[in-house]
N, C-alpha and C positions, 0 to 999 in steps of 0.2 A: 727280419731286417738284415740287409747285407752288411757285411763287415769288411772294411778295407784297413789293412795295416800299413802305416807310413813309418818307414825306418830311415833315420838319419845317422850317419856315421861320424867319425872323428871331426872335431872342430866346428861342426854345424850347430852346436850349442852356443856358439859365439855370433850367430847371425844377428845383424843389427849393430854389432860393434866391430866385427872382423872385416877388414878391407871393404868398407862400404862402397867404394868405387867399383868393386867387382860383384859384391854380394848384396848390395842395397843396405838400407838402414832399418829394416824391420826384422824383429825377432821371429823365429818360427813359431814359438808359442802364441804370439800375437796373431800371426797369419793363420794358425790352426783354427782360431775362432771364426775367421772369415770362411774357411773351408767348411766348418760345421754349419754355418748359416747357409751356405750355398747348397749343402747336401743334407737337409734335415732328415731324409729318409734312410740315411746310412749311419752306421756306427763306425766312426773313424777312430782307430786305435793308433796312438802315437808312441814311438820308442826312439830314443836317441842314446847313443853310447860312444865313448871314445875308445872302447875296448872291443877288439875283434871277436873274442870269445863270447861276449855278451850279445853281440849282434847275431852270431851263429845260434846261440841258445834261443833267442827270440824267434828266429826263423824256424828252428826245429819245433818250438813250442806251439806256434800258431800257424805254421805253413800248411797244415792239413785241414784247418778249420775255417780260416778266413776266405773271403771270396776273391781277394786279390791283394797284392803287395806293391806299394810304391817305395822304391829304394833309392836313396842317395847315399852311397857308401863313402862319399868323400874320397880321400886319397887311397883308401882300401880298394877302391874300384880298380886301381892300376897295379895292385900287388897281391890281392887275395884270391888264390885258387880255392881256398877253403869256403869263402862266401859263394863263389861260383858253384862249387859242389853242393852246397846247402840249397841253393836255388834249384839245382837239378833234381835234388832228392825229394822235394815237396810237390804237392799237387796244386797249390795256389799259383795262378799266373802272376808274373811280376812285370813291372815297367820300371826301367832305370831312368832316373832324373838327375840332371845337373843344372844348377842355377846359372853358371857361367857357360860360355861356349868353350868347352875344353879343347876344341880343335884350333882355337885362336890363341891358345896359351902354350906353355912349354911342351916340347915334344913327348915327354914321358906321360903326359895326360891324354895323349891321343889313343892309347890302347886301353881297353877295358876287358877284364876277365869276365865281367858280368853280362855284357851285352848279348852274347850268344845264348845265354840262359833266360833271357827276358823276351817278352812279346814285342817290346819296342823300347826305344830310347828317345828321350826328350832332352835336348841340350840348348843352353843359351837363352831361354825364355824367362829367366828370373823365377820368382816364386810361382808364377802362373803355370809353370811346367807341372807342378803337383796337381793343380786343378785339372789340367788336360789329361794327365795320367789317370786320375780317378774317373773322369768321364769315359775314357777309353775302356777301363776295366768294367765299368757298369754297363756300357753299351755292348761289350763283347764278352758277356758272361759265358764262360765255358762250363760252368758247374751244372 
């Protein structure tokens, strides 16, 4: 069974309550049930943290064993060279996802340290971006 790791960074634990006009009104834990139903032949592993070091530790822990990573690093996308280095160091391919269209928001959100380390980037498609990222990873299995 293929394993996909979904990683959400800071403040994404507040989905469903945080700025619903930007992020919608559904929690990620609720949405994860939908993803699990859509992909019954996959093992979806989910991790969320508001702490950069914990995100790094999870990438190091599972980045050589899972078949792919879907990562929404939240604001750390725009600041963390360490997360970019971690994605470079592992063997699992990654897809970067952002719920909102970061290019239609503040200019500091237009740059990502992670994008160059990922196979692709999905922005602005809401939670659907996670599904599309998983589909891409399954269809483009490099292992």
